N, C-alpha and C positions, 0 to 999 in steps of 0.2 A: 618406501618409507613408512614408519609407524607413525600413525596419528594419535594424539592426545585425546582423553577422554574428555567429553564436553562437560562443562559447568553443570548443565542441566542434569545429565548423569551423575555427577558427584554430588549434587545435592539434593537427588531425588525426585526432581520434576518428571509429570506426565508427560509422556512422549507420544501419545494417541493422539490423531487428528479428530476434531470435533466434526461431529454430524451437523451439516450446513443449516438445516431446520431449526437447530439449537442454539445456533450462533447469531450474531449481528454483522452484517456486511460494512465495511468501510471502504469506500471507494475513493481513492487519494490522489487529485489532482491531474486527472485525465483530460487535460485541457488541450485546445487544439494547438498551443505553441509547441508540443513536443512531437508535432508530425509534420511542421513547416518551420523553416527561419533558423535563427541562431540556436534554438534549444531542441532542432529537431534530433531525436533519439534513432539509431540504427534499427532499432526492435519495436519501435514503437507500435506499427501495426499488426504484428505477431502479437504482441501482449495485449492489445485493445482487441483484439479477435476473442482471445481466450478469457478477458474480462467480459466481454459480450456474454460468453456462454455461460460464466461464473454468475452474472447478474442476473440472467433468464432463470437460470436454475433457483437463485435465492427468491425472486419474485415468485416461481411456482411453488415454492415450497412454504410461502408465508414469512419470509426471512426478514426482519428488519433490515432495511438499506440505508445508510447514510452517506452521502456525498461530500467530500470536502474540496474546496478549491482555494486556489493562492492568488492573494491579490498583491501584485506589485507597484500599484499606482498607475493613474492615467498616463497613458502612451508607453508603458513598459511592455515585454513579452508576457508578463501576466495580469494585463489590464482586463479584468473581468468586466467590464463595460464594453469591451470590443470582442469581436469575433476571435481573436486571438486568444482571448482567456476564457473562452467559454467550454464547458463541456463538450468533446466530440459525441457528435450524433449519435453513434453507435452504444453510448453507455449514458446518454442523456438523463437527466432525474425526472421521475414521474410526478406528476402533483401527488401530494402528501408525503414525498421521501425529503427529509429534512436535507438542506446545504449549508454546511458551514463554512466560513471563510476564515483564513488563516494568512500569516505573515510570516511564519518562522516555521523551519521544516519538521518540528514536533507539532502535530496537528492538535495537542492539548493545550500547548501553551498560547495564554492570551487569548483564548476562544471559547466558545460555548459548547464544545464536543463532549466535554464530561457532564454537562447538565442536560444536554442531549439524550446520551446513553442513560443517564437516570431516568427521564420521563419516558424513555422507552423500556424501562425496567430490563435492561440489557445486560448481560454478563452470565459469568465470568467470559464465556469464549466470546472473541472478534476474531473475524476473517478480514484479512488486508490486502488489499492489491493496489497498483498504481505506479505513478513515475515521482522521482527515480527512484530507484531501489537503493542507491547510496545514500540516499539524501532524505526525502520525507517519509517514505517507507520505512527505512530503517529507525529514523528516530521518532516516528508515530508508535511503532513496536516497541521500543525502548519506552515511551512515554507510557503506554498501555501497561507494560510489565510493571513500573513501577509504581502506577495508582491500583495496582491489585488484578489487573485483568489478564487473561490468557490469551496472547496474542498468537494468531496462526498466519502466514505469508503464504500467498499462492505464486509461486515462483514464475510459471509461465505467464502470469498477468501482470507482471512487472518489467521495466526496462530501465536502462539509463545508457549514460553517453562516456565515449573514451576520453579519457584525459592523462595529462603529463604527470608521472610519478614525482616523489621528493627529487630524484636525480636527474630528472627532466624525459627520461624514458617514457615512451607511451604507455599506457595502460588501458587495453582494449576494453570495450563496453562490456562484453562477455566476463572478462575477467574481474571488473569490477562487480559485475552483478552478483557473479559467485562470491566474490568477497563479502559483500552487504549480506548476503544471506547467511553465510556461515558464521558472521558476526552475530545474526538475530538467533541462529539455531544454537550456537553455544550457550547463551543463557536466556535471551529475551523471550522467545517464543518458536514455537515449531515452525516448519517450512513445508509445505505442499507442492511436490515438483509441478504437478498438474491439478486443474480445477476438479477433474474427475476424480482425483484421489480422496476428496473430502466424502465421506458417508452421505446418504440420504440426498 
C-alpha cells in the first residue's frame, strides 16, 4: 500500500526531533485512575516506565517540567482530592514543578498552561507524554501547535484504551494509540518512538 505524504512535509515543517535540554516537558494526566478501575489502560505501566525515564533525563538536563492533571470533580475517577486522581508516584511532581489543573482534553483550554509556559520562557519546542494518547495527548498537541509551539510526542510514554468503533467493532488500544500518533504526526507535531530518540 502506498502511503500519502504528510501535511507536515507538504507545507515544509521541520521533522527533526528537538534536543531535550532545549525543550519543555509536559507530563499529561499520569494519574492513578489509569492504572486501576474503570479507566485502567492496558499499557499504562509500560508507558509509565518510559515516562519515568524521560522525566529523569529532563530533570538531569535542567529541562523545565510542567505536570497537567485532569479534575473531574469530587467522587469521579478523576478526583484530584483523592488517591485515584493523584499523579502516579514514579512521575510525581517535585517541589517547584508547576501543576496545571484542567477539565478539558486540550490542556491549554480554560487553564493557565500558556501563562506557565510564558513564565518559564518556554518554547518553541514542547515534549509531551501522558494519558490518553487519543484524547488529552492528541488534543494538547493540537492546542500547542495552534498556539505556535512545536510539540513532540514520545510514543512509548503514552497509552490509551480499547474502544468500539463507529460500526461497533472493537478497536484495540494499540490501534487507537497508533491512529492518534499518526494524526499528530500528519500535522500537529513530531513523534519520537522512544524517549531515547530525543537528543541530549
